[in-house]
DRENMIKOL-835653 format. One record per residue (C-alpha): residue number from 0; residue in three letters; x, y, z. Coordinates in Angstrom, 1 decimal. Example, Ala and Ser with C-alpha at 12.3 -4.5 7.8 and 13.67 -1.06 7.14 Angstrom:
BEGIN
pt guvex: 0; tivo: ALA; xx: 12.3; yy: -4.5; zz: 7.8
pt guvex: 1; tivo: SER; xx: 13.7; yy: -1.1; zz: 7.1
***
This chain:
BEGIN
pt guvex: 0; tivo: UNK; xx: -9.5; yy: -23.9; zz: -3.0
pt guvex: 1; tivo: UNK; xx: -8.2; yy: -25.8; zz: -6.0
pt guvex: 2; tivo: UNK; xx: -5.0; yy: -26.7; zz: -4.1
pt guvex: 3; tivo: UNK; xx: -7.1; yy: -28.2; zz: -1.4
pt guvex: 4; tivo: UNK; xx: -8.9; yy: -30.4; zz: -4.0
pt guvex: 5; tivo: UNK; xx: -5.6; yy: -31.3; zz: -5.6
pt guvex: 6; tivo: UNK; xx: -4.0; yy: -32.4; zz: -2.3
pt guvex: 7; tivo: UNK; xx: -6.5; yy: -35.3; zz: -2.2
pt guvex: 8; tivo: UNK; xx: -6.7; yy: -34.9; zz: 1.6
pt guvex: 9; tivo: UNK; xx: -10.1; yy: -33.3; zz: 1.7
pt guvex: 10; tivo: UNK; xx: -11.9; yy: -30.3; zz: 0.3
pt guvex: 11; tivo: UNK; xx: -12.6; yy: -27.1; zz: 2.3
pt guvex: 12; tivo: UNK; xx: -16.2; yy: -27.3; zz: 3.7
pt guvex: 13; tivo: UNK; xx: -17.7; yy: -24.9; zz: 1.2
pt guvex: 14; tivo: UNK; xx: -16.3; yy: -27.1; zz: -1.6
pt guvex: 15; tivo: UNK; xx: -17.8; yy: -30.2; zz: 0.1
pt guvex: 16; tivo: UNK; xx: -21.1; yy: -28.3; zz: -0.4
pt guvex: 17; tivo: UNK; xx: -20.2; yy: -27.4; zz: -4.0
pt guvex: 18; tivo: UNK; xx: -19.2; yy: -31.0; zz: -4.8
pt guvex: 19; tivo: UNK; xx: -22.4; yy: -32.3; zz: -3.2
pt guvex: 20; tivo: UNK; xx: -24.4; yy: -29.9; zz: -5.4
pt guvex: 21; tivo: UNK; xx: -22.4; yy: -31.0; zz: -8.4
pt guvex: 22; tivo: UNK; xx: -23.1; yy: -34.6; zz: -7.7
pt guvex: 23; tivo: UNK; xx: -26.8; yy: -34.0; zz: -7.0
pt guvex: 24; tivo: UNK; xx: -27.7; yy: -31.5; zz: -9.6
pt guvex: 25; tivo: UNK; xx: -24.8; yy: -31.3; zz: -12.1
pt guvex: 26; tivo: UNK; xx: -22.7; yy: -28.3; zz: -13.3
pt guvex: 27; tivo: UNK; xx: -19.0; yy: -27.8; zz: -12.4
pt guvex: 28; tivo: UNK; xx: -17.7; yy: -27.2; zz: -8.9
pt guvex: 29; tivo: UNK; xx: -16.6; yy: -23.7; zz: -10.1
pt guvex: 30; tivo: UNK; xx: -20.1; yy: -23.0; zz: -11.3
pt guvex: 31; tivo: UNK; xx: -21.5; yy: -23.9; zz: -7.9
pt guvex: 32; tivo: UNK; xx: -18.8; yy: -21.6; zz: -6.3
pt guvex: 33; tivo: UNK; xx: -20.3; yy: -18.8; zz: -8.3
pt guvex: 34; tivo: UNK; xx: -24.0; yy: -19.7; zz: -7.8
pt guvex: 35; tivo: UNK; xx: -23.6; yy: -20.3; zz: -4.0
pt guvex: 36; tivo: UNK; xx: -21.6; yy: -17.0; zz: -3.7
pt guvex: 37; tivo: UNK; xx: -24.5; yy: -15.2; zz: -5.3
pt guvex: 38; tivo: UNK; xx: -27.1; yy: -17.0; zz: -3.1
pt guvex: 39; tivo: UNK; xx: -25.1; yy: -16.2; zz: 0.1
pt guvex: 40; tivo: UNK; xx: -25.5; yy: -12.5; zz: -0.7
pt guvex: 41; tivo: UNK; xx: -29.2; yy: -12.9; zz: 0.0
pt guvex: 42; tivo: UNK; xx: -28.2; yy: -13.8; zz: 3.6
pt guvex: 43; tivo: UNK; xx: -26.5; yy: -10.3; zz: 3.8
pt guvex: 44; tivo: UNK; xx: -29.9; yy: -8.5; zz: 3.6
pt guvex: 45; tivo: UNK; xx: -31.0; yy: -9.0; zz: 7.2
pt guvex: 46; tivo: UNK; xx: -27.4; yy: -8.4; zz: 8.3
pt guvex: 47; tivo: UNK; xx: -27.4; yy: -5.0; zz: 6.5
pt guvex: 48; tivo: UNK; xx: -24.1; yy: -6.0; zz: 4.9
pt guvex: 49; tivo: UNK; xx: -23.2; yy: -3.9; zz: 1.9
pt guvex: 50; tivo: UNK; xx: -21.4; yy: -5.4; zz: -1.1
pt guvex: 51; tivo: UNK; xx: -18.5; yy: -3.7; zz: -2.8
pt guvex: 52; tivo: UNK; xx: -16.4; yy: -4.1; zz: -5.9
pt guvex: 53; tivo: UNK; xx: -14.4; yy: -6.9; zz: -4.2
pt guvex: 54; tivo: UNK; xx: -17.7; yy: -8.7; zz: -3.4
pt guvex: 55; tivo: UNK; xx: -18.8; yy: -8.7; zz: -7.1
pt guvex: 56; tivo: UNK; xx: -15.3; yy: -9.6; zz: -8.2
pt guvex: 57; tivo: UNK; xx: -15.3; yy: -12.6; zz: -5.8
pt guvex: 58; tivo: UNK; xx: -18.6; yy: -13.9; zz: -7.1
pt guvex: 59; tivo: UNK; xx: -17.6; yy: -13.6; zz: -10.7
pt guvex: 60; tivo: UNK; xx: -13.9; yy: -14.6; zz: -10.6
pt guvex: 61; tivo: UNK; xx: -13.3; yy: -17.3; zz: -7.9
pt guvex: 62; tivo: UNK; xx: -15.4; yy: -20.0; zz: -9.5
pt guvex: 63; tivo: UNK; xx: -13.8; yy: -19.5; zz: -12.9
pt guvex: 64; tivo: UNK; xx: -10.3; yy: -19.3; zz: -11.4
pt guvex: 65; tivo: UNK; xx: -11.0; yy: -22.6; zz: -9.6
pt guvex: 66; tivo: UNK; xx: -12.1; yy: -24.4; zz: -12.7
pt guvex: 67; tivo: UNK; xx: -9.1; yy: -23.0; zz: -14.6
pt guvex: 68; tivo: UNK; xx: -6.6; yy: -24.0; zz: -11.9
pt guvex: 69; tivo: UNK; xx: -8.1; yy: -27.5; zz: -11.8
pt guvex: 70; tivo: UNK; xx: -7.7; yy: -27.8; zz: -15.5
pt guvex: 71; tivo: UNK; xx: -4.0; yy: -26.9; zz: -15.5
pt guvex: 72; tivo: UNK; xx: -2.6; yy: -27.9; zz: -12.1
pt guvex: 73; tivo: UNK; xx: -2.2; yy: -31.5; zz: -11.3
pt guvex: 74; tivo: UNK; xx: -2.0; yy: -33.0; zz: -7.8
pt guvex: 75; tivo: UNK; xx: 1.3; yy: -34.0; zz: -6.0
pt guvex: 76; tivo: UNK; xx: 1.9; yy: -37.7; zz: -5.7
pt guvex: 77; tivo: UNK; xx: 3.8; yy: -38.3; zz: -2.5
pt guvex: 78; tivo: UNK; xx: 2.0; yy: -37.9; zz: 0.9
pt guvex: 79; tivo: UNK; xx: 4.4; yy: -35.3; zz: 2.3
pt guvex: 80; tivo: UNK; xx: 3.9; yy: -33.1; zz: -0.8
pt guvex: 81; tivo: UNK; xx: 0.1; yy: -33.5; zz: -0.5
pt guvex: 82; tivo: UNK; xx: 0.3; yy: -32.5; zz: 3.1
pt guvex: 83; tivo: UNK; xx: 2.4; yy: -29.4; zz: 2.2
pt guvex: 84; tivo: UNK; xx: -0.1; yy: -28.4; zz: -0.6
pt guvex: 85; tivo: UNK; xx: -3.0; yy: -28.8; zz: 1.8
pt guvex: 86; tivo: UNK; xx: -1.3; yy: -26.7; zz: 4.5
pt guvex: 87; tivo: UNK; xx: -0.3; yy: -24.1; zz: 2.0
pt guvex: 88; tivo: UNK; xx: -3.9; yy: -23.9; zz: 0.7
pt guvex: 89; tivo: UNK; xx: -5.3; yy: -23.4; zz: 4.2
pt guvex: 90; tivo: UNK; xx: -2.7; yy: -20.8; zz: 5.1
pt guvex: 91; tivo: UNK; xx: -3.0; yy: -18.9; zz: 1.8
pt guvex: 92; tivo: UNK; xx: -6.8; yy: -18.9; zz: 2.1
pt guvex: 93; tivo: UNK; xx: -6.6; yy: -17.3; zz: 5.5
pt guvex: 94; tivo: UNK; xx: -4.1; yy: -14.7; zz: 4.3
pt guvex: 95; tivo: UNK; xx: -6.2; yy: -14.0; zz: 1.2
pt guvex: 96; tivo: UNK; xx: -9.3; yy: -13.5; zz: 3.3
pt guvex: 97; tivo: UNK; xx: -7.4; yy: -11.0; zz: 5.5
pt guvex: 98; tivo: UNK; xx: -6.1; yy: -9.2; zz: 2.4
pt guvex: 99; tivo: UNK; xx: -9.3; yy: -8.7; zz: 0.6
pt guvex: 100; tivo: UNK; xx: -11.4; yy: -8.0; zz: 3.6
pt guvex: 101; tivo: UNK; xx: -8.7; yy: -5.6; zz: 4.8
pt guvex: 102; tivo: UNK; xx: -8.6; yy: -3.8; zz: 1.5
pt guvex: 103; tivo: UNK; xx: -12.1; yy: -2.4; zz: 2.3
pt guvex: 104; tivo: UNK; xx: -13.3; yy: -3.0; zz: -1.2
pt guvex: 105; tivo: UNK; xx: -16.0; yy: -5.4; zz: 0.0
pt guvex: 106; tivo: UNK; xx: -15.6; yy: -8.9; zz: 1.3
pt guvex: 107; tivo: UNK; xx: -16.5; yy: -12.0; zz: -0.7
pt guvex: 108; tivo: UNK; xx: -20.0; yy: -13.4; zz: 0.0
pt guvex: 109; tivo: UNK; xx: -18.8; yy: -16.0; zz: 2.5
pt guvex: 110; tivo: UNK; xx: -16.5; yy: -13.6; zz: 4.4
pt guvex: 111; tivo: UNK; xx: -19.2; yy: -11.0; zz: 4.3
pt guvex: 112; tivo: UNK; xx: -21.6; yy: -13.4; zz: 6.0
pt guvex: 113; tivo: UNK; xx: -18.9; yy: -13.9; zz: 8.6
pt guvex: 114; tivo: UNK; xx: -18.2; yy: -10.2; zz: 9.2
pt guvex: 115; tivo: UNK; xx: -21.9; yy: -9.4; zz: 9.2
pt guvex: 116; tivo: UNK; xx: -22.7; yy: -12.0; zz: 11.8
pt guvex: 117; tivo: UNK; xx: -19.7; yy: -10.9; zz: 13.8
pt guvex: 118; tivo: UNK; xx: -20.9; yy: -7.3; zz: 13.7
pt guvex: 119; tivo: UNK; xx: -24.5; yy: -8.2; zz: 14.7
pt guvex: 120; tivo: UNK; xx: -23.7; yy: -10.7; zz: 17.4
pt guvex: 121; tivo: UNK; xx: -20.4; yy: -9.5; zz: 18.8
pt guvex: 122; tivo: UNK; xx: -19.0; yy: -13.0; zz: 18.7
pt guvex: 123; tivo: UNK; xx: -15.4; yy: -13.5; zz: 17.6
pt guvex: 124; tivo: UNK; xx: -14.6; yy: -13.9; zz: 13.9
pt guvex: 125; tivo: UNK; xx: -13.0; yy: -17.3; zz: 14.6
pt guvex: 126; tivo: UNK; xx: -16.1; yy: -18.6; zz: 16.3
pt guvex: 127; tivo: UNK; xx: -18.5; yy: -17.3; zz: 13.6
pt guvex: 128; tivo: UNK; xx: -16.3; yy: -18.6; zz: 10.7
pt guvex: 129; tivo: UNK; xx: -15.9; yy: -22.0; zz: 12.3
pt guvex: 130; tivo: UNK; xx: -19.7; yy: -22.3; zz: 12.9
pt guvex: 131; tivo: UNK; xx: -20.3; yy: -21.4; zz: 9.2
pt guvex: 132; tivo: UNK; xx: -17.8; yy: -23.9; zz: 8.0
pt guvex: 133; tivo: UNK; xx: -19.2; yy: -26.7; zz: 10.1
pt guvex: 134; tivo: UNK; xx: -22.7; yy: -25.9; zz: 8.9
pt guvex: 135; tivo: UNK; xx: -21.9; yy: -26.0; zz: 5.2
pt guvex: 136; tivo: UNK; xx: -19.8; yy: -29.1; zz: 5.8
pt guvex: 137; tivo: UNK; xx: -22.8; yy: -31.0; zz: 7.2
pt guvex: 138; tivo: UNK; xx: -25.1; yy: -29.9; zz: 4.3
pt guvex: 139; tivo: UNK; xx: -22.4; yy: -30.8; zz: 1.8
pt guvex: 140; tivo: UNK; xx: -22.0; yy: -34.3; zz: 3.3
pt guvex: 141; tivo: UNK; xx: -25.7; yy: -34.8; zz: 3.2
pt guvex: 142; tivo: UNK; xx: -25.7; yy: -33.9; zz: -0.5
pt guvex: 143; tivo: UNK; xx: -22.9; yy: -36.5; zz: -1.2
pt guvex: 144; tivo: UNK; xx: -19.8; yy: -34.3; zz: -1.0
pt guvex: 145; tivo: UNK; xx: -16.6; yy: -35.9; zz: 0.4
pt guvex: 146; tivo: UNK; xx: -14.5; yy: -34.9; zz: 3.3
pt guvex: 147; tivo: UNK; xx: -11.1; yy: -35.8; zz: 4.6
pt guvex: 148; tivo: UNK; xx: -8.5; yy: -34.8; zz: 7.2
pt guvex: 149; tivo: UNK; xx: -7.9; yy: -31.6; zz: 5.2
pt guvex: 150; tivo: UNK; xx: -11.6; yy: -30.7; zz: 5.5
pt guvex: 151; tivo: UNK; xx: -11.4; yy: -30.9; zz: 9.3
pt guvex: 152; tivo: UNK; xx: -8.1; yy: -29.0; zz: 9.4
pt guvex: 153; tivo: UNK; xx: -9.6; yy: -26.2; zz: 7.2
pt guvex: 154; tivo: UNK; xx: -12.8; yy: -26.0; zz: 9.2
pt guvex: 155; tivo: UNK; xx: -10.9; yy: -25.6; zz: 12.5
pt guvex: 156; tivo: UNK; xx: -8.1; yy: -23.4; zz: 11.2
pt guvex: 157; tivo: UNK; xx: -9.6; yy: -20.9; zz: 8.8
pt guvex: 158; tivo: UNK; xx: -11.5; yy: -18.8; zz: 11.4
pt guvex: 159; tivo: UNK; xx: -8.5; yy: -18.4; zz: 13.7
pt guvex: 160; tivo: UNK; xx: -6.3; yy: -17.7; zz: 10.6
pt guvex: 161; tivo: UNK; xx: -8.6; yy: -14.9; zz: 9.3
pt guvex: 162; tivo: UNK; xx: -8.8; yy: -13.4; zz: 12.8
pt guvex: 163; tivo: UNK; xx: -5.0; yy: -13.5; zz: 13.0
pt guvex: 164; tivo: UNK; xx: -4.3; yy: -12.0; zz: 9.5
pt guvex: 165; tivo: UNK; xx: -7.1; yy: -9.4; zz: 9.4
pt guvex: 166; tivo: UNK; xx: -5.5; yy: -6.8; zz: 11.7
pt guvex: 167; tivo: UNK; xx: -2.2; yy: -7.2; zz: 9.8
pt guvex: 168; tivo: UNK; xx: -3.8; yy: -6.7; zz: 6.4
pt guvex: 169; tivo: UNK; xx: -6.4; yy: -4.0; zz: 7.1
pt guvex: 170; tivo: UNK; xx: -5.9; yy: -0.7; zz: 5.3
pt guvex: 171; tivo: UNK; xx: -6.3; yy: 2.3; zz: 7.6
pt guvex: 172; tivo: UNK; xx: -9.5; yy: 4.2; zz: 7.3
pt guvex: 173; tivo: UNK; xx: -9.2; yy: 7.1; zz: 4.9
pt guvex: 174; tivo: UNK; xx: -9.0; yy: 10.5; zz: 6.7
pt guvex: 175; tivo: UNK; xx: -12.1; yy: 12.5; zz: 6.5
pt guvex: 176; tivo: UNK; xx: -11.8; yy: 16.0; zz: 5.2
pt guvex: 177; tivo: UNK; xx: -14.1; yy: 18.5; zz: 7.0
pt guvex: 178; tivo: UNK; xx: -16.0; yy: 20.6; zz: 4.5
pt guvex: 179; tivo: UNK; xx: -14.7; yy: 24.1; zz: 4.2
pt guvex: 180; tivo: UNK; xx: -17.3; yy: 26.6; zz: 3.8
***
């Protein structure tokens, strides 16, 4: 997420929302990452999605990690380097989503919303994720967030990337031991 911001080519859609909230209300982008993550968990209730250790860690760590990364990592200057950073950010976010969903320790709030909607509707992960990304992008823009070519690339690529990486990254179900009695 911080690499997307540093590329200067557009934020990911959720960060357009976080930036819009920062500009409208105050607080840091990282603080809004945490607050929105906690609020998205409320959307899990009707989906009967259950949080796990990974869910809690995501809410508590990602926003702080973003603020820390932004504090210490500068942006690349030349356009080819900025494009490479943007592309790496999108690819790494797709892989990271596949890894932590696949670990079965609980998805992050936004990915849990995606997997919960997928489970309830039967629609593809890529379609659900793209719809979520476009929805938060519109809200973020209405709140004053900024978008760029990277925003569009992220919104259109992240769903297919998660759907691609998830099968490769999913840990097998633990074997069930029948009770001996």
